[in-house]
PDB file of N, CA, C and O in Angstrom, chain B, residues numbered from 101:
ATOM      1  N   UNK B 101     101.880  98.842  93.432  1.00  0.00           N
ATOM      2  CA  UNK B 101     100.099  99.223  94.024  1.00  0.00           C
ATOM      3  C   UNK B 101      99.953 100.536  94.065  1.00  0.00           C
ATOM      4  O   UNK B 101     100.793 101.193  94.681  1.00  0.00           O
ATOM      5  N   UNK B 102      98.601 101.334  93.266  1.00  0.00           N
ATOM      6  CA  UNK B 102      98.062 102.300  93.680  1.00  0.00           C
ATOM      7  C   UNK B 102      97.375 102.730  94.888  1.00  0.00           C
ATOM      8  O   UNK B 102      96.418 102.170  95.423  1.00  0.00           O
ATOM      9  N   UNK B 103      97.886 103.640  95.203  1.00  0.00           N
ATOM     10  CA  UNK B 103      96.907 104.295  96.344  1.00  0.00           C
ATOM     11  C   UNK B 103      96.850 105.409  96.745  1.00  0.00           C
ATOM     12  O   UNK B 103      97.785 106.134  96.406  1.00  0.00           O
ATOM     13  N   UNK B 104      95.847 105.965  97.548  1.00  0.00           N
ATOM     14  CA  UNK B 104      95.928 107.696  97.612  1.00  0.00           C
ATOM     15  C   UNK B 104      96.209 107.628  99.338  1.00  0.00           C
ATOM     16  O   UNK B 104      96.208 106.669 100.110  1.00  0.00           O
ATOM     17  N   UNK B 105      96.349 108.495  99.467  1.00  0.00           N
ATOM     18  CA  UNK B 105      96.831 109.085 101.173  1.00  0.00           C
ATOM     19  C   UNK B 105      96.410 110.222 101.209  1.00  0.00           C
ATOM     20  O   UNK B 105      96.509 111.122 100.375  1.00  0.00           O
ATOM     21  N   UNK B 106      95.823 110.192 102.402  1.00  0.00           N
ATOM     22  CA  UNK B 106      95.157 111.439 103.053  1.00  0.00           C
ATOM     23  C   UNK B 106      95.168 111.968 104.096  1.00  0.00           C
ATOM     24  O   UNK B 106      94.623 111.150 104.837  1.00  0.00           O
ATOM     25  N   UNK B 107      95.632 113.457 105.103  1.00  0.00           N
ATOM     26  CA  UNK B 107      96.171 113.421 105.640  1.00  0.00           C
ATOM     27  C   UNK B 107      94.937 114.393 106.275  1.00  0.00           C
ATOM     28  O   UNK B 107      94.215 115.228 105.730  1.00  0.00           O
ATOM     29  N   UNK B 108      95.019 113.907 107.682  1.00  0.00           N
ATOM     30  CA  UNK B 108      93.899 114.914 108.745  1.00  0.00           C
ATOM     31  C   UNK B 108      95.065 115.210 110.001  1.00  0.00           C
ATOM     32  O   UNK B 108      95.821 114.483 110.646  1.00  0.00           O
ATOM     33  N   UNK B 109      94.756 116.780 109.971  1.00  0.00           N
ATOM     34  CA  UNK B 109      95.302 117.013 111.001  1.00  0.00           C
ATOM     35  C   UNK B 109      94.547 117.287 111.916  1.00  0.00           C
ATOM     36  O   UNK B 109      93.451 117.843 111.847  1.00  0.00           O
ATOM     37  N   UNK B 110      95.526 116.616 113.505  1.00  0.00           N
ATOM     38  CA  UNK B 110      94.604 117.265 114.678  1.00  0.00           C
ATOM     39  C   UNK B 110      95.073 117.990 115.530  1.00  0.00           C
ATOM     40  O   UNK B 110      94.300 118.369 116.410  1.00  0.00           O
ATOM     41  N   UNK B 111      96.454 118.424 115.570  1.00  0.00           N
ATOM     42  CA  UNK B 111      96.821 119.470 116.525  1.00  0.00           C
ATOM     43  C   UNK B 111      97.979 120.058 115.382  1.00  0.00           C
ATOM     44  O   UNK B 111      97.901 119.779 114.186  1.00  0.00           O
ATOM     45  N   UNK B 112      98.997 120.867 115.937  1.00  0.00           N
ATOM     46  CA  UNK B 112      99.901 121.405 114.776  1.00  0.00           C
ATOM     47  C   UNK B 112     100.939 120.582 114.728  1.00  0.00           C
ATOM     48  O   UNK B 112     101.747 120.778 113.820  1.00  0.00           O
ATOM     49  N   UNK B 113     101.195 119.396 115.739  1.00  0.00           N
ATOM     50  CA  UNK B 113     101.999 118.362 115.690  1.00  0.00           C
ATOM     51  C   UNK B 113     101.685 116.880 115.394  1.00  0.00           C
ATOM     52  O   UNK B 113     102.522 115.985 115.277  1.00  0.00           O
ATOM     53  N   UNK B 114     100.128 116.745 115.276  1.00  0.00           N
ATOM     54  CA  UNK B 114      99.504 115.605 115.083  1.00  0.00           C
ATOM     55  C   UNK B 114      98.813 115.350 114.174  1.00  0.00           C
ATOM     56  O   UNK B 114      97.775 115.991 114.012  1.00  0.00           O
ATOM     57  N   UNK B 115      99.187 114.322 113.296  1.00  0.00           N
ATOM     58  CA  UNK B 115      98.495 114.234 112.117  1.00  0.00           C
ATOM     59  C   UNK B 115      98.564 112.719 111.766  1.00  0.00           C
ATOM     60  O   UNK B 115      99.417 111.930 112.172  1.00  0.00           O
ATOM     61  N   UNK B 116      97.426 112.429 110.870  1.00  0.00           N
ATOM     62  CA  UNK B 116      97.172 111.114 110.666  1.00  0.00           C
ATOM     63  C   UNK B 116      97.531 110.896 109.138  1.00  0.00           C
ATOM     64  O   UNK B 116      97.819 111.911 108.503  1.00  0.00           O
ATOM     65  N   UNK B 117      97.541 109.743 108.518  1.00  0.00           N
ATOM     66  CA  UNK B 117      98.016 109.576 107.088  1.00  0.00           C
ATOM     67  C   UNK B 117      97.155 108.282 106.783  1.00  0.00           C
ATOM     68  O   UNK B 117      97.699 107.212 107.056  1.00  0.00           O
ATOM     69  N   UNK B 118      95.814 108.246 106.222  1.00  0.00           N
ATOM     70  CA  UNK B 118      95.193 107.345 105.756  1.00  0.00           C
ATOM     71  C   UNK B 118      95.503 106.931 104.532  1.00  0.00           C
ATOM     72  O   UNK B 118      95.380 107.803 103.671  1.00  0.00           O
ATOM     73  N   UNK B 119      95.925 105.718 104.112  1.00  0.00           N
ATOM     74  CA  UNK B 119      96.198 105.152 102.976  1.00  0.00           C
ATOM     75  C   UNK B 119      94.818 104.390 102.122  1.00  0.00           C
ATOM     76  O   UNK B 119      94.039 103.667 102.743  1.00  0.00           O
ATOM     77  N   UNK B 120      94.696 104.600 101.002  1.00  0.00           N
ATOM     78  CA  UNK B 120      93.801 103.606 100.478  1.00  0.00           C
ATOM     79  C   UNK B 120      94.535 103.249  99.332  1.00  0.00           C
ATOM     80  O   UNK B 120      95.314 103.887  98.624  1.00  0.00           O
ATOM     81  N   UNK B 121      94.075 101.969  99.298  1.00  0.00           N
ATOM     82  CA  UNK B 121      94.414 100.733  97.814  1.00  0.00           C
ATOM     83  C   UNK B 121      93.466 101.071  97.060  1.00  0.00           C
ATOM     84  O   UNK B 121      92.265 101.196  97.298  1.00  0.00           O
ATOM     85  N   UNK B 122      94.124 101.230  96.027  1.00  0.00           N
ATOM     86  CA  UNK B 122      93.033 101.529  94.942  1.00  0.00           C
ATOM     87  C   UNK B 122      91.932 100.691  94.563  1.00  0.00           C
ATOM     88  O   UNK B 122      90.871 101.021  94.033  1.00  0.00           O
ATOM     89  N   UNK B 123      92.470  99.203  95.021  1.00  0.00           N
ATOM     90  CA  UNK B 123      91.473  98.528  94.747  1.00  0.00           C
ATOM     91  C   UNK B 123      90.146  98.383  95.610  1.00  0.00           C
ATOM     92  O   UNK B 123      89.075  97.817  95.392  1.00  0.00           O
ATOM     93  N   UNK B 124      90.566  99.005  96.509  1.00  0.00           N
ATOM     94  CA  UNK B 124      88.842  99.607  97.277  1.00  0.00           C
ATOM     95  C   UNK B 124      87.811  99.961  96.657  1.00  0.00           C
ATOM     96  O   UNK B 124      86.733  99.919  97.251  1.00  0.00           O
ATOM     97  N   UNK B 125      87.859 100.266  95.715  1.00  0.00           N
ATOM     98  CA  UNK B 125      86.890 100.848  94.329  1.00  0.00           C
ATOM     99  C   UNK B 125      86.189 101.773  94.993  1.00  0.00           C
ATOM    100  O   UNK B 125      84.973 101.864  94.825  1.00  0.00           O
ATOM    101  N   UNK B 126      86.863 102.575  95.830  1.00  0.00           N
ATOM    102  CA  UNK B 126      86.032 103.912  96.577  1.00  0.00           C
ATOM    103  C   UNK B 126      86.422 105.160  95.812  1.00  0.00           C
ATOM    104  O   UNK B 126      87.516 105.310  95.269  1.00  0.00           O
ATOM    105  N   UNK B 127      85.227 106.228  95.814  1.00  0.00           N
ATOM    106  CA  UNK B 127      86.162 107.255  94.946  1.00  0.00           C
ATOM    107  C   UNK B 127      86.824 108.484  95.796  1.00  0.00           C
ATOM    108  O   UNK B 127      87.496 108.117  96.760  1.00  0.00           O
ATOM    109  N   UNK B 128      86.758 109.477  95.639  1.00  0.00           N
ATOM    110  CA  UNK B 128      88.137 110.215  96.240  1.00  0.00           C
ATOM    111  C   UNK B 128      87.186 110.663  97.660  1.00  0.00           C
ATOM    112  O   UNK B 128      87.522 110.626  98.843  1.00  0.00           O
ATOM    113  N   UNK B 129      85.829 111.109  97.013  1.00  0.00           N
ATOM    114  CA  UNK B 129      84.893 111.776  97.524  1.00  0.00           C
ATOM    115  C   UNK B 129      84.584 110.548  98.679  1.00  0.00           C
ATOM    116  O   UNK B 129      84.572 111.168  99.742  1.00  0.00           O
ATOM    117  N   UNK B 130      84.364 109.304  98.939  1.00  0.00           N
ATOM    118  CA  UNK B 130      84.005 108.312  99.795  1.00  0.00           C
ATOM    119  C   UNK B 130      85.217 108.392 100.538  1.00  0.00           C
ATOM    120  O   UNK B 130      84.961 108.494 101.738  1.00  0.00           O
ATOM    121  N   UNK B 131      86.797 108.382 100.222  1.00  0.00           N
ATOM    122  CA  UNK B 131      87.534 108.276 100.779  1.00  0.00           C
ATOM    123  C   UNK B 131      88.024 109.460 101.968  1.00  0.00           C
ATOM    124  O   UNK B 131      88.785 109.360 102.930  1.00  0.00           O
ATOM    125  N   UNK B 132      87.201 110.646 101.416  1.00  0.00           N
ATOM    126  CA  UNK B 132      87.005 111.978 102.257  1.00  0.00           C
ATOM    127  C   UNK B 132      86.406 111.849 103.313  1.00  0.00           C
ATOM    128  O   UNK B 132      86.935 112.163 104.379  1.00  0.00           O
ATOM    129  N   UNK B 133      84.796 111.207 103.205  1.00  0.00           N
ATOM    130  CA  UNK B 133      83.903 111.078 103.548  1.00  0.00           C
ATOM    131  C   UNK B 133      84.475 109.767 105.374  1.00  0.00           C
ATOM    132  O   UNK B 133      84.496 109.956 106.590  1.00  0.00           O
ATOM    133  N   UNK B 134      84.804 108.600 104.446  1.00  0.00           N
ATOM    134  CA  UNK B 134      85.436 107.596 105.912  1.00  0.00           C
ATOM    135  C   UNK B 134      86.588 108.256 106.664  1.00  0.00           C
ATOM    136  O   UNK B 134      86.719 108.036 107.868  1.00  0.00           O
ATOM    137  N   UNK B 135      87.534 109.157 105.925  1.00  0.00           N
ATOM    138  CA  UNK B 135      88.721 110.007 106.906  1.00  0.00           C
ATOM    139  C   UNK B 135      88.029 110.746 107.623  1.00  0.00           C
ATOM    140  O   UNK B 135      88.276 110.677 108.826  1.00  0.00           O
ATOM    141  N   UNK B 136      86.963 111.680 107.189  1.00  0.00           N
ATOM    142  CA  UNK B 136      86.352 112.753 107.924  1.00  0.00           C
ATOM    143  C   UNK B 136      86.038 112.202 109.418  1.00  0.00           C
ATOM    144  O   UNK B 136      86.522 112.706 110.431  1.00  0.00           O
ATOM    145  N   UNK B 137      85.076 110.991 109.402  1.00  0.00           N
ATOM    146  CA  UNK B 137      84.777 110.260 110.472  1.00  0.00           C
ATOM    147  C   UNK B 137      85.937 109.897 111.368  1.00  0.00           C
ATOM    148  O   UNK B 137      85.482 109.576 112.465  1.00  0.00           O
ATOM    149  N   UNK B 138      87.165 109.826 111.340  1.00  0.00           N
ATOM    150  CA  UNK B 138      88.436 109.268 112.357  1.00  0.00           C
ATOM    151  C   UNK B 138      88.621 110.472 112.827  1.00  0.00           C
ATOM    152  O   UNK B 138      88.731 111.553 112.249  1.00  0.00           O
ATOM    153  N   UNK B 139      88.654 110.081 114.326  1.00  0.00           N
ATOM    154  CA  UNK B 139      88.952 111.117 115.479  1.00  0.00           C
ATOM    155  C   UNK B 139      90.063 110.562 116.185  1.00  0.00           C
ATOM    156  O   UNK B 139      90.220 109.342 116.145  1.00  0.00           O
ATOM    157  N   UNK B 140      90.822 111.252 116.798  1.00  0.00           N
ATOM    158  CA  UNK B 140      91.337 111.039 118.072  1.00  0.00           C
ATOM    159  C   UNK B 140      91.077 110.909 119.169  1.00  0.00           C
ATOM    160  O   UNK B 140      90.325 111.883 119.121  1.00  0.00           O
ATOM    161  N   UNK B 141      90.972 110.526 120.399  1.00  0.00           N
ATOM    162  CA  UNK B 141      90.685 111.130 121.747  1.00  0.00           C
ATOM    163  C   UNK B 141      91.741 112.368 122.167  1.00  0.00           C
ATOM    164  O   UNK B 141      92.899 112.305 121.754  1.00  0.00           O
ATOM    165  N   UNK B 142      91.349 113.385 122.917  1.00  0.00           N
ATOM    166  CA  UNK B 142      91.826 114.348 123.530  1.00  0.00           C
ATOM    167  C   UNK B 142      92.861 113.298 124.225  1.00  0.00           C
ATOM    168  O   UNK B 142      93.808 113.004 123.496  1.00  0.00           O
ATOM    169  N   UNK B 143      92.852 112.981 124.885  1.00  0.00           N
ATOM    170  CA  UNK B 143      94.252 111.699 125.406  1.00  0.00           C
ATOM    171  C   UNK B 143      95.185 111.469 124.566  1.00  0.00           C
ATOM    172  O   UNK B 143      96.381 111.734 124.681  1.00  0.00           O
ATOM    173  N   UNK B 144      94.455 110.802 123.421  1.00  0.00           N
ATOM    174  CA  UNK B 144      95.856 110.817 122.309  1.00  0.00           C
ATOM    175  C   UNK B 144      96.464 111.758 121.753  1.00  0.00           C
ATOM    176  O   UNK B 144      97.679 111.672 121.578  1.00  0.00           O
ATOM    177  N   UNK B 145      95.969 112.524 121.477  1.00  0.00           N
ATOM    178  CA  UNK B 145      96.545 113.405 121.079  1.00  0.00           C
ATOM    179  C   UNK B 145      97.542 114.325 121.801  1.00  0.00           C
ATOM    180  O   UNK B 145      98.440 114.925 121.211  1.00  0.00           O
ATOM    181  N   UNK B 146      97.215 114.419 123.718  1.00  0.00           N
ATOM    182  CA  UNK B 146      97.891 115.129 124.518  1.00  0.00           C
ATOM    183  C   UNK B 146      99.120 114.026 124.473  1.00  0.00           C
ATOM    184  O   UNK B 146     100.250 114.515 124.451  1.00  0.00           O
ATOM    185  N   UNK B 147      99.020 112.679 124.459  1.00  0.00           N
ATOM    186  CA  UNK B 147     100.384 111.495 124.110  1.00  0.00           C
ATOM    187  C   UNK B 147     101.320 111.799 123.243  1.00  0.00           C
ATOM    188  O   UNK B 147     102.523 111.538 123.258  1.00  0.00           O
ATOM    189  N   UNK B 148     100.531 112.498 122.318  1.00  0.00           N
ATOM    190  CA  UNK B 148     101.072 112.292 121.063  1.00  0.00           C
ATOM    191  C   UNK B 148     102.026 113.999 120.968  1.00  0.00           C
ATOM    192  O   UNK B 148     103.213 114.209 120.719  1.00  0.00           O
ATOM    193  N   UNK B 149     101.237 114.670 121.189  1.00  0.00           N
ATOM    194  CA  UNK B 149     102.188 115.988 121.191  1.00  0.00           C
ATOM    195  C   UNK B 149     103.379 116.530 122.603  1.00  0.00           C
ATOM    196  O   UNK B 149     104.171 117.468 122.689  1.00  0.00           O
ATOM    197  N   UNK B 150     102.999 115.426 123.528  1.00  0.00           N
ATOM    198  CA  UNK B 150     104.139 114.445 124.853  1.00  0.00           C
ATOM    199  C   UNK B 150     105.079 114.283 123.971  1.00  0.00           C
ATOM    200  O   UNK B 150     105.875 115.214 123.845  1.00  0.00           O
ATOM    201  N   UNK B 151     105.201 113.395 123.352  1.00  0.00           N
ATOM    202  CA  UNK B 151     106.069 112.719 122.551  1.00  0.00           C
ATOM    203  C   UNK B 151     106.663 113.215 121.440  1.00  0.00           C
ATOM    204  O   UNK B 151     107.736 112.722 121.094  1.00  0.00           O
ATOM    205  N   UNK B 152     106.231 113.995 120.882  1.00  0.00           N
ATOM    206  CA  UNK B 152     106.882 114.956 119.953  1.00  0.00           C
ATOM    207  C   UNK B 152     107.713 116.011 120.557  1.00  0.00           C
ATOM    208  O   UNK B 152     108.804 116.349 120.097  1.00  0.00           O
ATOM    209  N   UNK B 153     106.883 116.778 122.130  1.00  0.00           N
ATOM    210  CA  UNK B 153     108.466 117.334 122.922  1.00  0.00           C
ATOM    211  C   UNK B 153     109.526 116.875 123.163  1.00  0.00           C
ATOM    212  O   UNK B 153     110.670 117.302 123.005  1.00  0.00           O
ATOM    213  N   UNK B 154     108.938 115.558 123.740  1.00  0.00           N
ATOM    214  CA  UNK B 154     110.274 114.921 123.946  1.00  0.00           C
ATOM    215  C   UNK B 154     111.372 114.563 122.804  1.00  0.00           C
ATOM    216  O   UNK B 154     112.465 114.113 123.148  1.00  0.00           O
ATOM    217  N   UNK B 155     111.115 114.734 121.692  1.00  0.00           N
ATOM    218  CA  UNK B 155     111.943 114.530 120.164  1.00  0.00           C
ATOM    219  C   UNK B 155     112.818 115.770 120.535  1.00  0.00           C
ATOM    220  O   UNK B 155     113.994 115.830 120.894  1.00  0.00           O
ATOM    221  N   UNK B 156     111.928 116.687 120.348  1.00  0.00           N
ATOM    222  CA  UNK B 156     112.150 117.962 120.001  1.00  0.00           C
ATOM    223  C   UNK B 156     112.876 118.679 121.001  1.00  0.00           C
ATOM    224  O   UNK B 156     113.426 119.679 120.541  1.00  0.00           O
ATOM    225  N   UNK B 157     113.062 118.478 122.284  1.00  0.00           N
ATOM    226  CA  UNK B 157     113.564 118.791 123.480  1.00  0.00           C
ATOM    227  C   UNK B 157     115.245 118.537 123.187  1.00  0.00           C
ATOM    228  O   UNK B 157     115.704 117.503 122.702  1.00  0.00           O
ATOM    229  N   UNK B 158     116.018 119.703 123.590  1.00  0.00           N
ATOM    230  CA  UNK B 158     117.100 119.819 123.668  1.00  0.00           C
ATOM    231  C   UNK B 158     117.962 119.483 125.260  1.00  0.00           C
ATOM    232  O   UNK B 158     118.229 120.161 126.252  1.00  0.00           O
ATOM    233  N   UNK B 159     118.230 117.836 124.768  1.00  0.00           N
ATOM    234  CA  UNK B 159     118.877 117.460 126.463  1.00  0.00           C
ATOM    235  C   UNK B 159     119.801 118.064 126.966  1.00  0.00           C
ATOM    236  O   UNK B 159     120.465 117.361 127.727  1.00  0.00           O
ATOM    237  N   UNK B 160     120.245 119.435 126.828  1.00  0.00           N
ATOM    238  CA  UNK B 160     121.594 119.933 127.732  1.00  0.00           C
ATOM    239  C   UNK B 160     120.409 121.087 128.218  1.00  0.00           C
ATOM    240  O   UNK B 160     120.625 121.653 129.290  1.00  0.00           O
ATOM    241  N   UNK B 161     119.431 121.370 127.617  1.00  0.00           N
ATOM    242  CA  UNK B 161     118.748 122.918 128.563  1.00  0.00           C
ATOM    243  C   UNK B 161     117.105 122.188 128.844  1.00  0.00           C
ATOM    244  O   UNK B 161     116.162 122.580 129.531  1.00  0.00           O
ATOM    245  N   UNK B 162     117.233 121.339 128.235  1.00  0.00           N
ATOM    246  CA  UNK B 162     115.801 120.569 128.622  1.00  0.00           C
ATOM    247  C   UNK B 162     114.177 121.548 128.258  1.00  0.00           C
ATOM    248  O   UNK B 162     113.029 121.441 128.690  1.00  0.00           O
ATOM    249  N   UNK B 163     114.929 122.597 127.131  1.00  0.00           N
ATOM    250  CA  UNK B 163     114.310 123.458 126.064  1.00  0.00           C
ATOM    251  C   UNK B 163     113.759 122.978 124.827  1.00  0.00           C
ATOM    252  O   UNK B 163     114.311 121.916 124.536  1.00  0.00           O
ATOM    253  N   UNK B 164     112.907 123.317 123.987  1.00  0.00           N
ATOM    254  CA  UNK B 164     112.985 123.130 122.534  1.00  0.00           C
ATOM    255  C   UNK B 164     113.695 124.089 122.036  1.00  0.00           C
ATOM    256  O   UNK B 164     113.899 124.140 120.823  1.00  0.00           O
TER     257      UNK B 164
END
């Protein structure tokens, strides 16, 4: 299966990967337009950032 992936950065640690199957028939320009219309709410970005921080935190010190 051929596919195109486009990355959308929402914050330094939060990004989306949007994958389009070749069978969609969309041009790269159309894929970029569709992907450009995707937005995460500030709450979703904050929740993802919190999850990232929890994954990178040192359990002994509680710091990154």
